[in-house]
C-alpha positions, 0 to 999 in steps of 0.5 A: 228149824227152818229159819226162813219159814219162821221169818215168813210166818212172822211177817205174814202174821202182821199182814194177816192182822192188818198191821204190817208197817210200810215205810213211805219214801218221802223227800222233805224240801227245805223251805216248803214245810209241810210239803214233801215229795213221795217217791212212789213204788212205781218210780213216779213222784207225787207232791204230798202234804205231811200231817203226821210229822213230829217236827211240830213247829217246823224248826227242822227247816228254820234258817237259824238252826240250819245256819248253826248246823252249817257253821259247826259242820264246816268248823268241825267236820261230820262226826263227833269222833267217839263217845263223850269220854273219848274225844266225843265232848265238844264245846257244842255239846256243852253249850247244848247242855247249858241251854237245856239246864237253863230251859228247865231251871235245873243245875245240869243237863245230859244229852243222849243220842235219843230220848229213847236212849235217855229214858232207857239208860237213866231208868235202868241205872237209877237202882245202881245209885239207890239200892232197893229203889222201887219205881212206880210207872204209869201203865201208859208210859212210853216203850223206852220208859217201860224198857228202862224200868224192866231192865233195871233189875229193881222192884217196879209197880205199875199204876193205872193210867193217871190214877192217883188214887191207885198210885197212893195205894201202891205207895202206902203198901211199900216200906216207908223206908225204901227209896222210891221214884214215880215215872210218868209223862206230861203228855201221852202222845197216842191220846194226847191227854195230860198227866196229873203232875201236881197231884203226883208231886204231892204224893211224891212229897208225902212218901218221900219219892223222887219224880221222873217226868217225860216231857218229850211231846211238850218241850218247845210246845208249852210254857212261856219258854217251851219248857213243857207242861211242868213249866206252864203249870209252874211245877218244874221245881218240883220234878227231880228229873225231866226227860225231853227230846230234841227231835220233835218240836226242836226239829233236830235229833237227840234226847236229854235229861235235866236235874241236879248236878250230882244226879246228872253226874251219877247218870253220866258215870254209871249208865252204860247207854251213855258211856258206850254210845258215840255222842251226837255230831257237833253240827246236830248239837249246834242246831239243837242248841240254836233251836232250844234258844230260839224257841225260848222266845217264840211264843207266836209259833206255839200260839199259831200251832195251838190255833191250827190244832183247835181249828182242825179238831173243831172241823173234824168234830163238825163232821161227826168223826170220833176224835180224841180231844184232851186239849193238847196239840195232838189230834187222834181220830179213832178208827178201831180197826187195823185194816180200815185204819191202813186203808184210809191211810193208803187212800189219803196218800194215793188219792189226795196227797195227804200223808198220815201213818196208821197207828196200830198195835202194839203202839196202841191196844187192839181195837183202838187203832187210829190216825194221829194228825199233828198240825203245825203253825204252817198247815194253812186253811186250804190244807185243812179244807182239803184234809177235811174233804178227804176224810169226809169222803173216805169215812163214808167210803169205808162205811164207818159209823160216825154216830156209833164211833162218836158215842 
């Protein structure tokens, strides 16, 4: 086999389909969020505004988070020194897990190097703990959940997205005595829609199933203390396992699960993805713990972010652009063509200094390509005005039909 030719052909397919992904070399500047500098391919530098970051609240720049990280770095050094079992557990890791357990009203928390790893490791391990487990997974669950369910070797059922009636059919068709778990999300990040948490919990009670809720795009953002949509709706006590991230609203890095002490202890003891992975650096754990602690009382940030998102959605709708609005903080604009989606993204960056990455297949289904904006509390009215003018110009330039796409 000609391996080089095979690689070239695989990459060319992505180019031909208009979905080859390009990394944009940007430098974040402390104290200037959401502004950054783009290091252009020609060697020049350009000031830009980031509109697609997951640091939803700018906590990656917050002085108390930076101070906590600096203190821990000076006290302990750079790395953790090993896995959690081999010298990689510190007081900073334990403090972070305690903050997370408190956030979600659970007995315990368990931190991972990413929320992807937390989902994958936990969902792939659960059948070892509950032999014969059947996992019922929403069709639009994140790739990390899909991978964990796929790798666990147990039975799985896929229910249509947010279709509680279909979930009921699947639950009712299986052995009543079989252990069951329903895995779903609170906010599905590509469309920004909410999962029917209460209805799924009702089914879990009826069919004696465990519940596993991914709150990755909601922690820090919803609820009186940032515990997520389940906290906002008064439902955290009905969820057996909550997955979250420290890399989005909390602005740092890492992922976690929270649940009962026995559940977290069992995952800790059986999941290879936890056992054999070097733990987070203490400085990262310290910064994440401070961010979680701070956001428990920072409702003003959440309110300002929601206001900015509402204004942006209203302005985009006013131009007749096809936004997808389910009431969350995520603002997707449907393009529906990978070439046009990449073209608009490139032109926004090069001509207007606006950075928003195209979202193409396989992240979203073919024909649903989009630009996904994530406004923050500090995207001000001038930035919104600039973005609206740019989108208006480019939508016309690419000859996209507003009325047809909006229908």
